DSSP file (Angstrom, degrees, kcal/mol; ACC not computed):
  #  RESIDUE AA STRUCTURE BP1 BP2  ACC     N-H-->O    O-->H-N    N-H-->O    O-->H-N    TCO  KAPPA ALPHA  PHI   PSI    X-CA   Y-CA   Z-CA
    1    1 A X              0   0    0      0, 0.0     2,-0.5     0, 0.0    80,-0.0   0.000 360.0 360.0 360.0 121.1   -1.5   -8.2  -18.9
    2    2 A X        +     0   0    0      2,-0.0     2,-0.4    54,-0.0    80,-0.0  -0.969 360.0 178.2-121.5 129.8    0.4  -11.3  -18.2
    3    3 A X        -     0   0    0     -2,-0.5     2,-0.5    28,-0.1    52,-0.0  -0.995  10.8-164.5-133.5 128.6    0.2  -13.2  -14.8
    4    4 A X        -     0   0    0     -2,-0.4    52,-2.7    29,-0.1     2,-0.5  -0.957  10.6-163.2-113.4 128.1    1.9  -16.4  -13.9
    5    5 A X  E     +aB  35  55A   0     29,-0.6    31,-2.3    -2,-0.5     2,-0.4  -0.914  13.7 168.4-114.9 129.9    0.6  -18.2  -10.8
    6    6 A X  E     -aB  36  54A   0     48,-2.2    48,-3.6    -2,-0.5     2,-0.4  -0.998  14.3-165.1-142.8 136.9    2.6  -20.9   -9.0
    7    7 A X  E     -aB  37  53A   0     29,-2.5    31,-3.3    -2,-0.4     2,-0.6  -0.974   9.9-151.8-119.4 133.9    2.0  -22.6   -5.7
    8    8 A X  E     +aB  38  52A   0     44,-2.6    44,-1.7    -2,-0.4    43,-0.6  -0.948  30.6 171.0-105.8 124.4    4.7  -24.7   -3.9
    9    9 A X  E     -a   39   0A   0     29,-2.8    31,-2.7    -2,-0.6     2,-0.2  -0.867  33.2-119.2-130.8 158.4    3.0  -27.2   -1.8
   10   10 A X        -     0   0    0     -2,-0.3     2,-0.4    29,-0.2    31,-0.1  -0.539  46.1 -91.8 -85.3 165.9    3.8  -30.3    0.3
   11   11 A X  S    S+     0   0    0      1,-0.3     2,-0.1    29,-0.3     3,-0.0  -0.986 117.6  27.7-126.7 122.5    2.2  -33.6   -0.6
   12   12 A X  S    S-     0   0    0     -2,-0.4    -1,-0.3     1,-0.0    -2,-0.1   0.546 107.6-125.1 -75.0 149.2   -0.3  -34.3    0.8
   13   13 A X        -     0   0    0     -2,-0.1     2,-0.1     4,-0.1    -2,-0.1  -0.244  26.9-163.6 -62.5 146.2   -1.2  -30.6    1.1
   14   14 A X     >  -     0   0    0     -4,-0.0     4,-2.9    -3,-0.0     5,-0.2  -0.224  43.9 -55.7-111.3-155.4   -2.0  -29.2    4.5
   15   15 A X  H  > S+     0   0    0      1,-0.2     4,-2.3     2,-0.2     5,-0.1   0.935 131.2  30.4 -53.9 -64.3   -3.8  -26.1    5.7
   16   16 A X  H  > S+     0   0    0      2,-0.2     4,-2.8     1,-0.2     5,-0.2   0.851 118.4  56.7 -69.6 -33.3   -1.8  -23.2    4.1
   17   17 A X  H  > S+     0   0    0      2,-0.2     4,-2.2     1,-0.2    -2,-0.2   0.934 110.2  45.5 -64.2 -43.9   -0.9  -25.3    1.1
   18   18 A X  H  X S+     0   0    0     -4,-2.9     4,-2.3     2,-0.2    -2,-0.2   0.917 112.7  51.5 -61.0 -43.6   -4.7  -25.9    0.5
   19   19 A X  H  X S+     0   0    0     -4,-2.3     4,-2.4    -5,-0.2    -2,-0.2   0.937 111.0  46.5 -59.0 -48.6   -5.4  -22.2    1.1
   20   20 A X  H  X S+     0   0    0     -4,-2.8     4,-2.5     1,-0.2    -1,-0.2   0.865 110.7  52.2 -64.2 -37.6   -2.8  -21.1   -1.4
   21   21 A X  H  X S+     0   0    0     -4,-2.2     4,-2.5     2,-0.2    -1,-0.2   0.889 109.6  51.1 -65.2 -37.6   -3.9  -23.7   -3.9
   22   22 A X  H  X S+     0   0    0     -4,-2.3     4,-2.4     2,-0.2    -2,-0.2   0.902 108.9  50.0 -64.3 -41.2   -7.4  -22.2   -3.4
   23   23 A X  H  X S+     0   0    0     -4,-2.4     4,-3.0     2,-0.2     5,-0.2   0.930 109.9  51.9 -61.2 -45.4   -6.1  -18.7   -4.0
   24   24 A X  H  X S+     0   0    0     -4,-2.5     4,-2.7     1,-0.2    -2,-0.2   0.905 110.2  48.1 -61.4 -41.7   -4.4  -19.9   -7.2
   25   25 A X  H  X S+     0   0    0     -4,-2.5     4,-2.4     2,-0.2    -1,-0.2   0.916 112.2  48.9 -63.9 -42.3   -7.6  -21.4   -8.5
   26   26 A X  H  X S+     0   0    0     -4,-2.4     4,-2.7     2,-0.2    -2,-0.2   0.910 113.8  46.0 -59.3 -46.4   -9.4  -18.2   -7.7
   27   27 A X  H  X S+     0   0    0     -4,-3.0     4,-3.0     2,-0.2     5,-0.2   0.920 112.1  51.2 -62.9 -44.8   -6.8  -16.1   -9.4
   28   28 A X  H  X>S+     0   0    0     -4,-2.7     5,-2.0    -5,-0.2     4,-1.0   0.919 113.1  45.1 -61.2 -43.3   -6.7  -18.4  -12.4
   29   29 A X  H  <5S+     0   0    0     -4,-2.4     3,-0.3     3,-0.2    -1,-0.2   0.937 113.8  50.0 -65.6 -46.0  -10.5  -18.3  -12.8
   30   30 A X  H  <5S+     0   0    0     -4,-2.7    -2,-0.2     1,-0.2    -1,-0.2   0.922 121.3  32.5 -58.8 -48.4  -10.6  -14.5  -12.3
   31   31 A X  H  <5S-     0   0    0     -4,-3.0    -1,-0.2    -5,-0.2    -2,-0.2   0.479 106.7-123.5 -90.8   0.4   -7.9  -13.8  -14.9
   32   32 A X  T  <5S+     0   0    0     -4,-1.0     2,-0.3    -3,-0.3    -3,-0.2   0.941  71.5 114.5  57.9  51.2   -8.9  -16.7  -17.1
   33   33 A X      < -     0   0    0     -5,-2.0    -1,-0.2    -6,-0.2     2,-0.2  -0.791  66.3 -92.5-135.4 179.1   -5.4  -18.3  -17.0
   34   34 A X        -     0   0    0     -2,-0.3   -29,-0.6    -3,-0.1     2,-0.3  -0.535  27.7-150.3 -93.6 163.1   -3.7  -21.4  -15.8
   35   35 A X  E     -a    5   0A   0     -2,-0.2     2,-0.4   -31,-0.1   -29,-0.2  -0.964   7.2-141.9-131.9 149.8   -2.1  -22.0  -12.4
   36   36 A X  E     -a    6   0A   0    -31,-2.3   -29,-2.5    -2,-0.3     2,-0.5  -0.932   6.5-163.1-117.0 133.8    0.8  -24.4  -11.5
   37   37 A X  E     -a    7   0A   0     -2,-0.4     2,-0.5   -31,-0.2   -29,-0.2  -0.974   8.6-169.4-112.8 125.4    1.2  -26.4   -8.4
   38   38 A X  E     -a    8   0A   0    -31,-3.3   -29,-2.8    -2,-0.5     2,-0.4  -0.945  13.3-142.0-111.8 132.1    4.6  -27.7   -7.7
   39   39 A X  E     +a    9   0A   0     -2,-0.5     2,-0.3   -31,-0.2   -29,-0.2  -0.781  25.9 172.3 -94.9 139.9    5.1  -30.3   -4.9
   40   40 A X        -     0   0    0    -31,-2.7   -29,-0.3    -2,-0.4     9,-0.0  -0.980  37.7-150.9-144.4 150.0    8.2  -30.1   -2.8
   41   41 A X  S    S+     0   0    0     -2,-0.3     2,-0.5   -31,-0.1   -31,-0.1   0.366  73.6 101.5 -96.3   2.4    9.6  -31.7    0.4
   42   42 A X        -     0   0    0      6,-0.1     8,-2.7     2,-0.1     2,-0.3  -0.774  67.1-141.9 -96.7 122.9   11.5  -28.6    1.3
   43   43 A X  B     +d   50   0B   0     -2,-0.5     8,-0.2     6,-0.2     5,-0.1  -0.645  45.5 134.1 -77.3 137.4   10.0  -26.3    3.9
   44   44 A X    > > -     0   0    0      6,-2.3     3,-1.7    -2,-0.3     5,-1.3  -0.043  41.9-150.0 179.8  58.2   10.5  -22.6    3.1
   45   45 A X  T 3 5S+     0   0    0      5,-0.3     7,-0.2     1,-0.3     3,-0.2  -0.068  81.1   3.7 -47.8 132.9    7.4  -20.7    3.7
   46   46 A X  T 3 5S+     0   0    0      5,-2.2    -1,-0.3     1,-0.2     6,-0.2   0.754 129.8  57.6  64.6  26.4    7.0  -17.7    1.4
   47   47 A X  T < 5S-     0   0    0     -3,-1.7    -1,-0.2     2,-0.5    -3,-0.1  -0.453 115.5 -31.7-149.3-136.7   10.2  -18.6   -0.4
   48   48 A X  T   5S+     0   0    0     -2,-0.2     2,-0.2    -3,-0.2    -6,-0.1   0.428 118.6  49.7 -80.5   1.2   11.6  -21.5   -2.4
   49   49 A X  S   <S-     0   0    0     -5,-1.3    -2,-0.5     2,-0.1    -6,-0.2  -0.542  94.3 -27.6-122.3-168.9    9.8  -24.2   -0.4
   50   50 A X  B    S+d   43   0B   0     -8,-2.7    -6,-2.3    -2,-0.2    -5,-0.3  -0.563 106.6  31.6 -91.1 157.5    6.2  -24.9    0.8
   51   51 A X  S    S+     0   0    0    -43,-0.6    -5,-2.2    -7,-0.2     2,-0.3   0.676  84.2 128.2 -82.6 139.4    3.9  -23.3    1.5
   52   52 A X  E     -B    8   0A   0    -44,-1.7   -44,-2.6    -7,-0.2     2,-0.5  -0.988  41.6-150.1-153.4 150.9    4.3  -20.4   -0.9
   53   53 A X  E     -B    7   0A   0      7,-0.4     7,-3.3    -2,-0.3     2,-0.4  -0.983  18.2-162.9-120.5 125.7    2.3  -18.5   -3.5
   54   54 A X  E     -BC   6  59A   0    -48,-3.6   -48,-2.2    -2,-0.5     2,-0.5  -0.920   9.0-171.3-113.3 132.8    4.2  -16.9   -6.5
   55   55 A X  E >  S-BC   5  58A   0      3,-2.5     3,-1.3    -2,-0.4   -50,-0.2  -0.984  78.8 -17.3-123.5 118.0    2.9  -14.3   -8.8
   56   56 A X  T 3  S-     0   0    0    -52,-2.7    -1,-0.1    -2,-0.5   -51,-0.1   0.864 129.9 -49.9  54.4  40.8    5.1  -13.5  -11.9
   57   57 A X  T 3  S+     0   0    0    -53,-0.3     2,-0.5     1,-0.2    -1,-0.3   0.531 116.4 111.6  81.6   5.0    8.1  -15.1  -10.3
   58   58 A X  E <   -C   55   0A   0     -3,-1.3    -3,-2.5     3,-0.0     2,-0.3  -0.963  67.1-128.0-118.0 124.6    7.8  -13.3   -7.0
   59   59 A X  E     -C   54   0A   0     -2,-0.5     2,-0.4    -5,-0.2    -5,-0.3  -0.518  28.5-121.8 -67.9 125.2    6.9  -15.0   -3.7
   60   60 A X        -     0   0    0     -7,-3.3     2,-0.5    -2,-0.3    -7,-0.4  -0.550  26.0-146.7 -71.1 126.0    3.9  -13.2   -2.1
   61   61 A X        -     0   0    0     -2,-0.4     2,-0.2    11,-0.2    15,-0.1  -0.834  10.5-127.7 -99.3 127.0    5.0  -12.1    1.4
   62   62 A X    >   -     0   0    0     -2,-0.5     3,-0.8     1,-0.1     6,-0.1  -0.508   7.1-140.3 -74.4 137.8    2.4  -12.0    4.2
   63   63 A X  T 3  S+     0   0    0      1,-0.3    -1,-0.1    -2,-0.2     5,-0.1   0.861 106.1  47.9 -63.4 -34.6    2.2   -8.7    6.1
   64   64 A X  T 3  S-     0   0    0      3,-0.4    -1,-0.3     1,-0.0     4,-0.1   0.529 111.4-122.7 -86.2  -5.5    1.8  -10.7    9.3
   65   65 A X  S <  S+     0   0    0     -3,-0.8    -2,-0.1     2,-0.1     3,-0.1   0.454  94.9  61.9  83.4   0.9    4.7  -12.9    8.5
   66   66 A X  S    S+     0   0    0      1,-0.3     2,-0.4    -5,-0.0    -1,-0.1   0.732 100.3  22.2-122.7 -56.8    2.7  -16.1    8.8
   67   67 A X        -     0   0    0     -6,-0.1    -3,-0.4   -21,-0.0     2,-0.4  -0.966  69.9-122.4-127.4 132.6   -0.2  -16.5    6.3
   68   68 A X        -     0   0    0     -2,-0.4     2,-0.2    -6,-0.1    -6,-0.1  -0.575  34.8-165.3 -69.4 127.6   -0.8  -14.8    2.9
   69   69 A X    >>  -     0   0    0     -2,-0.4     4,-1.6     1,-0.1     3,-1.0  -0.723  35.4-100.5-111.9 162.8   -4.0  -13.0    3.1
   70   70 A X  H 3> S+     0   0    0      1,-0.3     4,-2.7    -2,-0.2     5,-0.2   0.873 122.1  57.6 -52.5 -39.4   -6.1  -11.6    0.2
   71   71 A X  H 3> S+     0   0    0      1,-0.2     4,-2.3     2,-0.2    -1,-0.3   0.867 103.6  52.6 -61.9 -34.7   -4.8   -8.1    0.9
   72   72 A X  H <> S+     0   0    0     -3,-1.0     4,-2.2     2,-0.2    -1,-0.2   0.903 110.6  47.0 -64.6 -40.5   -1.2   -9.3    0.5
   73   73 A X  H  X S+     0   0    0     -4,-1.6     4,-2.5     2,-0.2    -2,-0.2   0.923 112.3  49.3 -65.5 -44.9   -2.1  -10.8   -3.0
   74   74 A X  H  X S+     0   0    0     -4,-2.7     4,-2.9     1,-0.2    -2,-0.2   0.910 111.5  49.6 -61.4 -42.4   -3.9   -7.6   -4.1
   75   75 A X  H  X S+     0   0    0     -4,-2.3     4,-2.4    -5,-0.2    -1,-0.2   0.904 110.4  50.6 -64.3 -40.6   -0.9   -5.5   -2.9
   76   76 A X  H  X S+     0   0    0     -4,-2.2     4,-1.3     2,-0.2    -2,-0.2   0.928 111.7  47.2 -62.0 -45.9    1.5   -7.7   -4.8
   77   77 A X  H ><>S+     0   0    0     -4,-2.5     5,-2.1     1,-0.2     3,-0.5   0.940 112.8  49.4 -59.7 -48.1   -0.6   -7.5   -8.0
   78   78 A X  H ><5S+     0   0    0     -4,-2.9     3,-1.6     1,-0.3    -1,-0.2   0.904 108.5  51.9 -61.1 -40.8   -0.9   -3.8   -7.7
   79   79 A X  H 3<5S+     0   0    0     -4,-2.4    -1,-0.3     1,-0.3    -2,-0.2   0.776 106.6  56.1 -64.1 -25.2    2.9   -3.4   -7.2
   80   80 A X  T <<5S-     0   0    0     -4,-1.3    -1,-0.3    -3,-0.5    -2,-0.2   0.402 125.9-103.2 -88.3   3.4    3.3   -5.5  -10.4
   81   81 A X  T < 5 +     0   0    0     -3,-1.6     2,-0.5     1,-0.3    -3,-0.2   0.610  65.7 154.0  90.0  14.0    1.2   -3.0  -12.2
   82   82 A X      < -     0   0    0     -5,-2.1    -1,-0.3    -6,-0.1    -2,-0.1  -0.644  48.3-117.9 -73.8 121.6   -2.1   -4.8  -12.5
   83   83 A X    >>  -     0   0    0     -2,-0.5     3,-1.2     1,-0.1     4,-0.7  -0.265  14.0-120.6 -63.6 145.8   -4.8   -2.1  -12.8
   84   84 A X  G >4 S+     0   0    0      1,-0.3     3,-1.3     2,-0.2     4,-0.3   0.862 111.6  58.9 -54.1 -39.7   -7.4   -1.9  -10.1
   85   85 A X  G >4 S+     0   0    0      1,-0.3     3,-0.8     2,-0.2    -1,-0.3   0.805 100.3  57.2 -65.3 -25.8  -10.3   -2.4  -12.6
   86   86 A X  G <4 S+     0   0    0     -3,-1.2    -1,-0.3     1,-0.2    -2,-0.2   0.694 107.8  48.5 -72.7 -19.3   -8.7   -5.8  -13.6
   87   87 A X  G XX S+     0   0    0     -3,-1.3     3,-2.4    -4,-0.7     4,-0.5   0.355  77.9 140.1-100.7   5.0   -9.0   -6.8   -9.9
   88   88 A X  T <4 S+     0   0    0     -3,-0.8    -3,-0.1    -4,-0.3    -4,-0.0  -0.284  79.2   4.4 -55.9 123.4  -12.6   -5.8   -9.4
   89   89 A X  T 3> S+     0   0    0     -2,-0.0     4,-1.5     1,-0.0     3,-0.4   0.212  98.4 111.5  87.4 -14.0  -14.3   -8.4   -7.3
   90   90 A X  H <>  +     0   0    0     -3,-2.4     4,-2.6     1,-0.2     5,-0.3   0.865  68.7  62.0 -60.2 -37.6  -11.1  -10.4   -6.7
   91   91 A X  H  X S+     0   0    0     -4,-0.5     4,-2.5     1,-0.2    -1,-0.2   0.917 105.2  46.1 -53.5 -47.8  -11.0   -9.5   -3.0
   92   92 A X  H  > S+     0   0    0     -3,-0.4     4,-1.7     1,-0.2    -1,-0.2   0.862 111.7  51.7 -66.4 -38.9  -14.4  -11.2   -2.4
   93   93 A X  H  X S+     0   0    0     -4,-1.5     4,-0.8     2,-0.2    -1,-0.2   0.901 113.2  44.3 -66.9 -40.8  -13.3  -14.3   -4.4
   94   94 A X  H >X S+     0   0    0     -4,-2.6     4,-1.3     1,-0.2     3,-0.8   0.886 109.5  55.8 -72.9 -38.2  -10.0  -14.6   -2.4
   95   95 A X  H 3X S+     0   0    0     -4,-2.5     4,-2.4    -5,-0.3    -1,-0.2   0.858  99.9  61.7 -60.1 -35.3  -11.8  -14.0    1.0
   96   96 A X  H 3X S+     0   0    0     -4,-1.7     4,-2.0     1,-0.2    -1,-0.2   0.833 100.0  54.3 -58.5 -34.4  -14.1  -16.9    0.1
   97   97 A X  H <X S+     0   0    0     -3,-0.8     4,-2.2    -4,-0.8    -1,-0.2   0.898 108.0  48.4 -66.9 -42.6  -11.0  -19.1    0.1
   98   98 A X  H  X S+     0   0    0     -4,-1.3     4,-2.6     2,-0.2    -2,-0.2   0.920 112.1  49.7 -64.3 -43.3  -10.1  -18.0    3.6
   99   99 A X  H  X S+     0   0    0     -4,-2.4     4,-2.3     1,-0.2    -2,-0.2   0.875 109.6  51.6 -61.2 -39.0  -13.8  -18.6    4.8
  100  100 A X  H  X S+     0   0    0     -4,-2.0     4,-1.6    -5,-0.2    -1,-0.2   0.917 110.6  47.8 -65.3 -41.5  -13.7  -22.1    3.2
  101  101 A X  H  X S+     0   0    0     -4,-2.2     4,-1.2     1,-0.2    -2,-0.2   0.930 113.1  48.1 -65.1 -43.5  -10.4  -22.9    5.1
  102  102 A X  H  X S+     0   0    0     -4,-2.6     4,-0.9     1,-0.2    -1,-0.2   0.864 110.2  52.6 -66.3 -34.9  -11.8  -21.6    8.4
  103  103 A X  H  < S+     0   0    0     -4,-2.3    -1,-0.2     1,-0.2     3,-0.2   0.834 109.1  49.3 -66.4 -32.9  -15.0  -23.6    7.9
  104  104 A X  H  < S+     0   0    0     -4,-1.6    -1,-0.2     1,-0.2    -2,-0.2   0.699 105.5  59.2 -79.9 -19.9  -13.0  -26.8    7.3
  105  105 A X  H  <        0   0    0     -4,-1.2    -1,-0.2     1,-0.2    -2,-0.2   0.744 360.0 360.0 -77.9 -25.0  -10.9  -26.2   10.4
  106  106 A X     <        0   0    0     -4,-0.9    -1,-0.2    -3,-0.2    -2,-0.2   0.472 360.0 360.0 -94.7 360.0  -13.9  -26.2   12.7
């Protein structure tokens, strides 16, 4: 099982960029791999600019069209053939990143 994680972020990172970097850290820790953060001045959410989260060369697309949520990440991994047992507990780890972002916003 090979997973490549990349985040495209603005510098300095803002809300979604920080969230996606948190997702990347959580994914890297869960799968015991590295993650890459690329800084860009180009806006292009969920594509070639910031903010975007890429898994195995594919930009994760948010179901709501605005913010990538844990369910979007899990669906992308599943579509890429990652077995469910390899993702056990990942949902809670990713949700913790959302909670952290919401806690920092208040």
